[in-house]
C-alpha positions as CSV (number, residue, x, y, z in Angstrom):
1,M,105.2,85.9,114.8
2,R,102.4,87.2,112.7
3,P,102.0,90.5,114.6
4,V,105.6,91.1,114.0
5,I,105.2,90.5,110.3
6,A,102.2,92.6,110.1
7,L,104.0,95.5,112.2
8,L,106.8,95.2,109.6
9,L,104.7,95.3,106.7
10,G,102.8,98.3,108.0
11,L,106.0,100.1,108.7
12,S,107.2,99.5,105.1
13,L,103.8,100.8,103.8
14,F,104.2,103.8,106.1
15,V,107.5,104.6,104.9
16,G,107.2,103.7,101.3
17,A,103.7,104.3,100.5
18,C,101.0,106.9,100.2
19,D,102.0,108.7,97.0
20,K,105.5,109.6,98.1
21,R,105.9,112.1,95.0
22,A,102.9,114.2,96.4
23,A,103.5,117.8,97.7
24,A,104.6,117.8,101.1
25,P,101.7,120.0,102.5
26,E,99.3,117.4,101.4
27,Q,101.2,114.5,103.0
28,A,101.2,116.9,106.1
29,A,97.5,116.8,106.2
30,A,97.5,113.4,108.2
31,G,97.3,114.0,111.6
32,G,99.8,112.4,114.2
33,D,97.1,110.1,115.3
34,G,96.6,108.6,111.8
35,T,93.5,110.5,111.0
36,V,93.0,112.6,108.0
37,P,90.8,115.7,108.0
38,D,88.2,116.1,105.5
39,I,89.5,117.2,102.1
40,A,87.4,118.9,99.6
41,A,87.0,116.8,96.2
42,P,89.2,118.2,93.4
43,D,87.6,120.4,90.7
44,A,86.0,118.0,88.2
45,T,87.7,120.0,85.5
46,A,91.2,119.7,86.9
47,A,94.0,117.8,85.4
48,P,95.5,114.9,87.2
49,D,98.0,115.8,90.1
50,A,101.6,116.6,88.6
51,A,102.8,113.2,90.4
52,T,99.9,111.1,88.7
53,Q,101.3,108.6,86.2
54,V,99.5,106.3,83.8
55,D,101.6,103.2,83.6
56,R,100.9,100.7,80.8
57,S,104.0,98.6,81.4
58,H,101.8,95.6,82.9
59,K,99.2,95.8,80.0
60,G,97.9,92.4,79.4
61,E,98.9,90.8,82.8
62,A,96.3,88.7,84.5
63,M,94.5,89.9,87.5
64,P,96.3,88.6,90.6
65,A,94.6,85.9,92.7
66,Y,94.8,87.6,96.0
67,R,91.9,86.9,98.4
68,F,90.6,89.9,100.3
69,Q,87.2,90.7,102.0
70,D,84.0,92.3,101.3
71,G,82.2,94.4,103.7
72,T,80.9,91.4,105.7
73,G,84.2,89.8,105.9
74,K,83.5,87.2,103.2
75,P,86.6,86.2,101.3
76,V,86.5,87.3,97.5
77,S,89.0,87.7,94.8
78,L,89.2,89.9,91.6
79,A,88.3,86.8,89.6
80,D,84.8,87.0,91.2
81,F,84.1,90.2,89.3
82,R,85.2,89.1,85.8
83,G,82.6,89.7,82.9
84,K,82.8,93.5,83.4
85,P,85.7,95.8,83.6
86,V,87.1,96.2,87.1
87,L,88.6,99.2,88.6
88,V,90.6,98.5,91.6
89,N,91.7,101.4,94.0
90,L,94.2,100.7,96.7
91,W,93.9,103.2,99.4
92,A,94.0,103.8,103.2
93,T,92.2,105.9,105.6
94,W,95.5,107.5,106.7
95,C,96.6,108.6,103.2
96,A,95.8,112.1,102.4
97,P,95.9,111.7,98.6
98,C,93.7,108.6,98.9
99,V,91.1,110.4,101.0
100,R,91.1,113.4,98.6
101,E,90.2,111.3,95.7
102,M,87.5,109.1,97.3
103,P,84.6,111.7,96.6
104,T,85.5,111.3,93.0
105,L,85.7,107.6,93.1
106,D,82.2,107.6,94.6
107,A,80.9,109.9,91.9
108,L,82.4,107.6,89.3
109,A,80.7,104.6,90.9
110,A,77.4,106.4,90.8
111,R,78.0,107.5,87.0
112,E,79.1,104.0,85.8
113,G,76.7,102.0,87.8
114,A,76.6,98.3,86.7
115,A,78.8,98.9,83.9
116,L,81.9,98.9,85.9
117,H,82.9,96.9,88.9
118,L,84.6,99.7,91.1
119,L,86.6,98.0,94.2
120,T,88.1,100.3,96.7
121,V,90.5,98.0,98.5
122,S,91.6,99.4,101.7
123,Q,95.3,98.6,102.9
124,D,94.7,99.6,106.5
125,M,95.9,97.5,109.3
126,E,92.8,98.1,111.2
127,P,90.1,97.1,108.9
128,G,87.3,98.1,111.4
129,K,88.1,101.7,110.3
130,V,87.2,101.2,106.7
131,Q,83.3,101.2,106.9
132,P,82.9,104.0,109.3
133,F,85.2,106.2,107.2
134,L,83.0,105.6,104.1
135,T,79.8,106.2,106.2
136,E,81.1,109.4,107.9
137,R,81.9,111.0,104.6
138,K,78.9,109.8,102.9
139,L,80.5,107.9,100.2
140,A,77.4,105.6,99.5
141,N,78.4,104.4,96.2
142,L,81.7,102.7,97.4
143,K,81.7,99.3,99.3
144,A,84.1,98.7,102.2
145,Y,86.5,96.0,100.6
146,R,89.6,95.3,103.0
147,D,93.0,93.6,102.5
148,P,94.1,93.2,106.1
149,D,97.2,91.1,105.0
150,L,98.2,94.0,102.5
151,Q,98.7,91.4,99.7
152,F,98.0,94.0,97.0
153,S,100.3,96.7,98.1
154,T,103.0,94.5,99.2
155,G,102.6,91.9,96.6
156,M,102.4,94.3,93.7
157,G,104.9,96.9,95.1
158,V,102.7,99.9,94.7
159,S,102.5,103.1,96.6
160,L,99.1,104.5,97.6
161,P,96.9,105.5,96.0
162,T,97.1,103.2,93.1
163,T,94.3,102.4,90.7
164,I,94.2,99.7,88.2
165,L,91.8,98.9,85.4
166,Y,91.3,95.4,84.2
167,D,89.1,94.5,81.2
168,A,86.2,92.1,81.3
169,G,88.5,89.2,80.8
170,G,90.6,90.2,83.7
171,R,93.7,91.4,81.9
172,E,95.3,94.8,83.1
173,L,94.9,97.8,80.8
174,W,96.9,100.4,82.9
175,R,97.5,101.5,86.4
176,V,97.6,105.1,87.9
177,T,99.9,105.9,90.7
178,G,99.0,109.2,92.6
179,A,95.5,110.8,93.2
180,M,93.3,111.7,90.3
181,D,90.0,113.3,89.6
182,W,88.0,110.0,88.9
183,A,84.9,112.1,88.1
184,G,86.7,114.0,85.3
185,A,87.2,113.9,81.5
186,E,90.6,112.5,81.6
187,A,89.5,109.6,83.8
188,A,86.5,109.0,81.6
189,K,88.8,108.6,78.5
190,L,91.0,106.1,80.4
191,I,88.1,104.0,81.6
192,A,86.6,104.0,78.2
193,E,89.7,101.9,77.1
194,A,88.0,98.9,78.8
195,K,84.8,99.2,76.9
196,A,86.6,99.5,73.5
């Protein structure tokens, strides 16, 4: 029964997720085999994509209690990261807008260092693809967190990519739907809200 449920959840993500408001050519970048070609990082001075939205309607809500896995397969939850701001990026290896913003997330992780927990939580149904994906693209500042049960995307009803900022106390400040230049000035302003 579980494989059937996983298949149905995966199909619903495929149909309803992956930044459905993005331009068709970008979405077409994903190959029929589920692979996504290397995509250059956006210009650091560029504004967010036209489809990118900052949503503050969940401001003040507590972090969800979902369990997911770190790179070794150990169960973790967002509560394990309280005490500092936490930026959660929900993505998948097959999602072209997700892939495009990964280098900027890597740059953000390098810039912020220990001041910010940056968790890129894969929504791939094949979690074994995540670490090789990060390694091949030399995204050395990102860790391979995995959500093989797709709790975040299905439980929160979000499309990919979605990025959520929580303050040090575990309360949501905002969420961004769509790809964004996370190394740019606009993202820096947004992230500074957690430090205020």
